C-alpha positions as CSV (number, residue, x, y, z in Angstrom):
1,M,11.0,22.0,8.9
2,L,11.5,18.2,8.9
3,A,14.9,17.2,7.6
4,M,14.7,14.9,4.8
5,I,15.4,11.0,5.6
6,T,16.5,8.7,3.0
7,V,15.9,4.9,3.3
8,N,17.4,2.6,0.5
9,V,15.7,-0.4,-0.8
10,E,18.7,-2.7,-1.6
11,L,18.1,-4.6,-4.7
12,G,21.5,-4.6,-6.3
13,D,21.5,-2.6,-9.7
14,R,17.7,-2.1,-9.3
15,A,18.1,-0.4,-5.7
16,Y,16.4,2.9,-5.1
17,P,15.9,5.6,-2.5
18,I,12.8,6.3,-0.4
19,H,13.0,10.1,0.4
20,I,10.9,11.1,3.3
21,G,10.3,14.7,4.5
22,A,8.3,17.9,4.1
23,E,7.9,19.9,1.0
24,L,9.6,17.5,-1.2
25,I,7.1,17.5,-4.4
26,G,8.7,20.5,-5.5
27,R,12.3,19.6,-5.3
28,T,13.8,19.3,-8.8
29,E,17.0,17.6,-7.6
30,L,15.2,14.5,-6.3
31,Y,13.6,13.8,-9.8
32,A,16.6,14.7,-12.0
33,P,18.9,11.7,-11.3
34,H,16.1,9.4,-12.4
35,I,14.9,10.9,-15.7
36,A,17.1,10.0,-18.7
37,G,14.8,10.6,-21.6
38,S,13.3,13.7,-23.1
39,S,9.9,13.0,-22.0
40,V,7.7,12.5,-18.7
41,A,4.1,11.5,-18.2
42,I,2.6,12.3,-14.8
43,V,-0.2,9.9,-13.8
44,T,-2.6,11.3,-11.5
45,N,-6.4,11.6,-10.5
46,T,-9.1,14.2,-10.6
47,T,-8.6,14.7,-6.7
48,V,-4.8,15.0,-6.5
49,D,-3.9,16.9,-9.7
50,P,-5.7,20.2,-8.6
51,L,-3.8,19.9,-5.1
52,Y,-0.3,19.0,-6.2
53,G,0.0,18.5,-10.1
54,D,1.3,22.2,-10.7
55,A,4.0,21.9,-8.1
56,L,5.2,18.7,-9.7
57,R,5.1,20.2,-13.1
58,A,6.9,23.2,-11.7
59,A,9.6,20.9,-10.4
60,L,10.0,19.3,-13.7
61,K,10.0,22.4,-15.6
62,P,13.9,23.2,-15.1
63,L,14.8,19.9,-16.7
64,G,13.6,20.7,-19.9
65,K,11.4,17.7,-20.4
66,K,8.2,17.2,-22.4
67,V,5.6,16.8,-19.7
68,T,2.2,15.0,-20.2
69,T,-0.4,14.8,-17.6
70,I,-2.8,11.7,-17.4
71,V,-5.7,12.5,-15.1
72,L,-7.8,9.4,-14.2
73,P,-10.8,9.1,-12.3
74,D,-10.4,8.7,-8.5
75,G,-11.1,5.8,-6.4
76,E,-10.5,2.0,-6.1
77,A,-13.6,1.3,-8.2
78,H,-11.5,2.4,-11.2
79,K,-8.5,0.2,-10.5
80,N,-9.4,-2.0,-13.7
81,L,-8.4,-2.8,-17.1
82,D,-10.5,-0.1,-18.6
83,T,-8.7,2.7,-16.5
84,L,-5.3,1.1,-17.0
85,N,-5.8,1.1,-20.9
86,Q,-6.5,4.9,-20.7
87,I,-2.8,5.3,-19.7
88,F,-1.8,3.3,-22.4
89,T,-3.8,5.2,-24.9
90,A,-2.4,8.5,-23.8
91,L,1.2,7.3,-23.7
92,L,0.7,6.0,-27.5
93,T,-1.0,9.3,-28.4
94,E,1.8,11.3,-27.1
95,R,4.3,8.8,-28.7
96,A,6.1,7.8,-25.5
97,D,9.3,5.9,-26.0
98,R,11.2,3.4,-24.0
99,K,13.0,6.3,-22.2
100,T,9.9,8.2,-21.2
101,T,9.6,8.2,-17.3
102,L,6.2,7.7,-15.7
103,I,5.4,9.6,-12.5
104,A,2.7,8.2,-10.1
105,L,1.2,11.1,-8.1
106,G,-1.5,9.9,-6.1
107,G,-2.5,7.2,-3.6
108,G,-2.2,3.4,-3.9
109,V,-4.6,3.0,-6.9
110,I,-2.6,5.5,-9.0
111,G,0.8,3.9,-7.8
112,D,-0.4,0.3,-8.5
113,M,-1.8,1.3,-11.8
114,T,1.0,3.5,-12.9
115,G,3.7,0.7,-12.1
116,F,1.8,-1.8,-14.0
117,A,1.5,0.4,-16.9
118,A,5.4,1.2,-16.7
119,A,6.0,-2.5,-16.4
120,S,3.8,-3.2,-19.4
121,Y,4.3,-0.2,-22.0
122,M,7.0,-1.2,-24.5
123,R,7.9,-4.1,-22.1
124,G,9.1,-1.9,-19.4
125,I,9.9,1.9,-18.9
126,P,11.0,3.8,-15.9
127,F,8.8,5.2,-13.3
128,I,8.8,7.2,-10.0
129,Q,6.5,7.1,-7.0
130,V,5.2,10.3,-5.6
131,P,2.8,8.9,-2.9
132,T,0.1,11.3,-1.4
133,T,-1.6,9.2,1.0
134,L,-0.2,7.8,4.3
135,L,-1.2,4.3,3.1
136,S,0.8,4.6,-0.1
137,Q,3.9,6.1,1.7
138,V,4.2,3.4,4.3
139,D,3.2,0.5,2.0
140,S,1.9,0.3,-1.6
141,S,4.6,2.8,-3.2
142,V,7.6,0.6,-1.8
143,G,8.4,-2.9,-2.7
144,G,7.3,-2.9,-6.5
145,K,3.9,-4.7,-6.3
146,T,2.0,-3.3,-9.2
147,G,-1.4,-4.3,-10.7
148,I,-5.1,-3.9,-11.2
149,N,-8.2,-5.5,-9.5
150,H,-10.6,-8.0,-11.3
151,P,-14.3,-8.5,-10.1
152,L,-13.3,-12.0,-8.8
153,G,-10.1,-10.8,-7.0
154,K,-8.1,-7.9,-5.9
155,N,-4.8,-7.2,-7.4
156,M,-4.8,-10.5,-9.2
157,I,-3.4,-9.1,-12.3
158,G,-0.1,-7.3,-12.3
159,A,3.6,-7.5,-12.1
160,F,6.7,-7.2,-9.8
161,Y,8.3,-3.9,-10.9
162,Q,10.4,-1.4,-9.0
163,P,10.3,2.2,-9.1
164,Q,13.4,4.5,-9.7
165,A,12.7,6.3,-6.5
166,V,9.9,7.1,-4.1
167,I,9.4,10.6,-3.0
168,A,7.1,10.7,0.2
169,D,6.2,14.3,1.1
170,I,4.7,14.3,4.6
171,S,3.4,17.8,3.8
172,V,0.4,16.3,1.5
173,L,-0.9,14.3,4.3
174,R,-2.5,17.6,5.8
175,T,-5.2,17.4,3.2
176,L,-6.2,13.8,3.9
177,A,-9.8,13.1,4.9
178,P,-9.8,11.5,8.4
179,R,-10.9,8.0,6.8
180,E,-7.7,8.2,4.5
181,L,-5.6,9.0,7.3
182,A,-6.7,6.3,9.3
183,A,-6.5,3.8,6.5
184,G,-2.8,4.6,6.4
185,I,-2.4,4.2,10.2
186,A,-3.7,0.6,9.6
187,E,-0.7,-0.4,7.7
188,V,1.6,1.4,10.2
189,I,0.0,-0.7,12.9
190,K,0.4,-4.0,10.7
191,T,4.1,-3.3,10.3
192,G,4.6,-3.1,14.1
193,A,2.5,-6.0,14.7
194,I,4.2,-8.5,12.4
195,A,8.0,-7.2,12.5
196,D,9.0,-4.9,15.5
197,S,7.4,-5.1,18.9
198,E,9.2,-1.9,19.9
199,F,7.6,0.0,17.1
200,F,4.2,-1.5,18.1
201,D,4.6,-0.1,21.5
202,W,5.6,3.4,20.1
203,I,2.4,3.2,17.8
204,E,0.3,2.3,20.8
205,A,1.7,5.5,22.7
206,N,1.6,7.7,19.7
207,T,-1.8,7.0,18.0
208,P,-3.5,10.2,19.1
209,A,-0.5,12.0,17.6
210,L,-0.9,10.2,14.3
211,N,-4.7,10.8,14.3
212,D,-4.0,14.5,14.8
213,C,-1.7,14.3,11.6
214,D,1.5,15.3,13.8
215,A,4.2,15.8,11.3
216,T,6.9,14.4,13.4
217,A,5.1,11.4,14.3
218,L,4.1,10.7,10.9
219,A,7.5,11.1,9.6
220,H,8.6,8.4,12.1
221,A,5.9,6.1,11.1
222,V,6.8,6.4,7.4
223,K,10.4,5.9,8.0
224,R,10.1,2.9,10.3
225,S,7.4,1.4,8.0
226,C,9.7,1.8,4.9
227,E,12.7,0.6,6.7
228,V,10.8,-2.8,7.6
229,K,9.5,-3.2,4.1
230,A,12.5,-2.4,2.4
231,S,14.4,-5.1,4.5
232,V,11.6,-7.7,3.8
233,V,11.5,-6.9,0.0
234,A,15.4,-7.0,-0.3
235,A,15.4,-10.6,1.3
236,D,12.3,-11.7,-0.7
237,E,11.4,-9.5,-3.7
238,R,8.8,-11.8,-5.3
239,E,7.0,-13.1,-2.2
240,G,8.6,-16.6,-2.3
241,G,8.2,-16.8,1.5
242,L,9.0,-14.1,3.9
243,R,7.3,-11.2,2.0
244,A,4.1,-12.9,2.5
245,I,4.0,-11.7,6.1
246,L,3.4,-8.3,5.0
247,N,0.0,-9.6,4.2
248,F,-1.2,-9.9,7.7
249,G,-4.9,-9.1,7.9
250,H,-5.1,-8.8,4.1
251,T,-6.6,-12.4,3.3
252,F,-9.7,-11.3,5.3
253,G,-9.2,-7.8,4.2
254,H,-9.3,-8.6,0.5
255,A,-12.3,-10.6,0.9
256,I,-14.2,-7.7,2.5
257,E,-13.2,-5.3,-0.3
258,A,-14.1,-7.8,-3.1
259,G,-17.2,-8.8,-1.3
260,L,-18.7,-5.4,-0.6
261,G,-17.5,-3.9,-4.0
262,Y,-14.0,-2.1,-4.3
263,G,-14.2,1.3,-2.9
264,E,-17.1,0.7,-0.4
265,W,-14.5,0.2,2.3
266,L,-11.0,1.7,2.1
267,H,-8.1,-0.7,1.7
268,G,-6.8,0.1,5.2
269,E,-10.2,0.0,6.8
270,A,-10.6,-3.6,5.4
271,V,-7.0,-4.4,6.6
272,G,-7.8,-3.0,10.0
273,T,-10.7,-5.3,10.4
274,G,-8.9,-8.2,8.7
275,M,-6.3,-7.9,11.3
276,V,-8.8,-8.1,14.0
277,M,-10.0,-11.4,12.3
278,A,-6.5,-12.8,11.9
279,A,-5.8,-12.2,15.4
280,D,-8.9,-14.0,16.5
281,L,-8.1,-16.9,14.3
282,S,-4.4,-16.8,15.8
283,V,-6.1,-17.3,19.3
284,R,-8.2,-20.1,18.2
285,L,-5.2,-21.9,16.8
286,G,-3.2,-21.4,19.8
287,R,-0.6,-19.1,18.4
288,L,-1.5,-16.0,20.1
289,D,-2.6,-15.2,23.7
290,E,-5.8,-13.3,24.4
291,K,-4.3,-10.4,26.2
292,S,-2.2,-9.6,22.9
293,R,-5.1,-10.0,20.7
294,A,-7.3,-7.5,22.9
295,R,-4.4,-5.0,22.8
296,L,-4.1,-5.2,19.0
297,V,-7.9,-4.7,18.7
298,R,-7.9,-1.7,21.2
299,V,-4.9,-0.1,19.1
300,I,-6.8,-0.6,15.8
301,A,-10.1,0.9,17.4
302,D,-8.1,3.9,18.7
303,A,-6.9,4.6,15.2
304,K,-10.7,5.1,14.3
305,L,-10.8,1.9,12.2
306,P,-13.5,-0.5,12.1
307,V,-13.2,-3.5,14.1
308,K,-16.4,-5.4,13.1
309,A,-16.7,-7.2,9.7
310,P,-19.5,-6.7,7.3
311,A,-22.1,-9.8,7.1
312,L,-21.1,-11.2,3.7
313,G,-21.9,-14.7,5.0
314,A,-19.3,-17.4,5.8
315,D,-19.6,-19.2,2.5
316,R,-19.0,-15.9,0.7
317,Y,-16.0,-14.9,2.7
318,I,-14.3,-18.4,2.2
319,D,-15.1,-18.4,-1.5
320,L,-13.2,-15.1,-1.9
321,M,-10.4,-16.1,0.3
322,K,-9.6,-19.0,-2.0
323,V,-9.0,-16.6,-4.8
324,D,-6.1,-15.0,-2.6
325,K,-2.7,-15.2,-4.0
326,K,-1.5,-17.2,-0.9
327,A,-4.0,-19.8,-1.5
328,E,-2.3,-23.3,-2.7
329,A,-4.5,-26.0,-4.2
330,G,-7.8,-24.3,-3.1
331,E,-6.2,-24.3,0.6
332,I,-6.4,-20.8,2.2
333,K,-3.2,-19.7,3.8
334,F,-3.3,-17.2,6.6
335,I,-0.7,-14.9,8.3
336,L,-1.0,-15.7,11.9
337,L,0.4,-13.7,14.8
338,K,2.3,-15.5,17.4
339,R,3.5,-12.5,19.4
340,F,4.2,-8.9,18.5
341,G,7.0,-9.3,16.0
342,E,6.5,-12.9,15.1
343,T,4.2,-14.5,12.5
344,E,3.6,-17.8,11.0
345,I,2.0,-18.7,7.6
346,A,-0.5,-21.6,7.9
347,G,-3.7,-23.2,6.9
348,A,-6.7,-23.4,9.3
349,P,-9.7,-26.0,9.7
350,D,-12.8,-24.9,8.0
351,E,-14.8,-25.0,11.4
352,T,-12.2,-22.8,13.0
353,V,-12.2,-20.1,10.1
354,R,-16.1,-20.2,10.4
355,A,-15.7,-19.6,14.2
356,T,-13.7,-16.6,13.7
357,L,-16.0,-15.3,11.0
358,A,-19.1,-15.8,13.2
359,A,-17.3,-13.9,16.1
360,S,-16.1,-11.0,13.8
361,I,-19.4,-9.9,12.5
């Protein structure tokens, strides 16, 4: 049995713990300190609820709270205003009040939508993240970014709103499909690439163990990824500067997701290919050496992620990237890699971007 590890996100009076370990969903004592009101609403989906809903409801039962479960359709295609409104309708129907606690039980889509609902309902109610995918455990459940997609741009409608706690149960990762696991490994690779060269070395050596869902390797990957993200978020909660480095690969990746239609590629798959494209651009702009680019591409491929971008057309890519949140006055801003552990935020000439797009398809 893995011993539980706790990483703290230091945000003053909004600080919160990230608990990482095995068989955590059923531990009542992890929820108790963060539920002050008399009612709880679990937000989950049709895939996750049959797997872990009963364990969570059993853990909450000793607290004597009224528990409602809101089951949403599964998938990125449903991360929209219509589905968000289903959460609001259920909360209003159940007469949820300002002390009602929402619990997000699911992957990044559920976590993002539940967090946005919590930020918006009655102008803010508490919520807890219980991420059930590797991607959500290492990235989306931490840091307070919440929101929904719009047909014209990913995550363009949302709020910064921090959870009360994150409970990352490594045991649930055993049920992930290989594509979902690989999608999470993409964000782990990103973390090493942008912030910790020694961690990147570890990822390179332990990719087979991560692919095999080895619990010890996954626990370390989640812990180190959360430590890095927690430190970045503590320094720049609302992405005024430093936090933007967490979007390495995302400018291209979000364009892939929007261009294909949300859900066609998983977020981590798009980020994996987006990192390949960002590394190519970094080389063309003289920031990164070719050997490091090739090494990054090899690790991404070893994680069973796509390394070739879909052929959307250069004009379509550029139009989609101009909607990216980092764009300023229509100029696309990219996270460029200088070396493992060091990045730069910069624009790029149109012809250089087009050369990267041509080489990446």
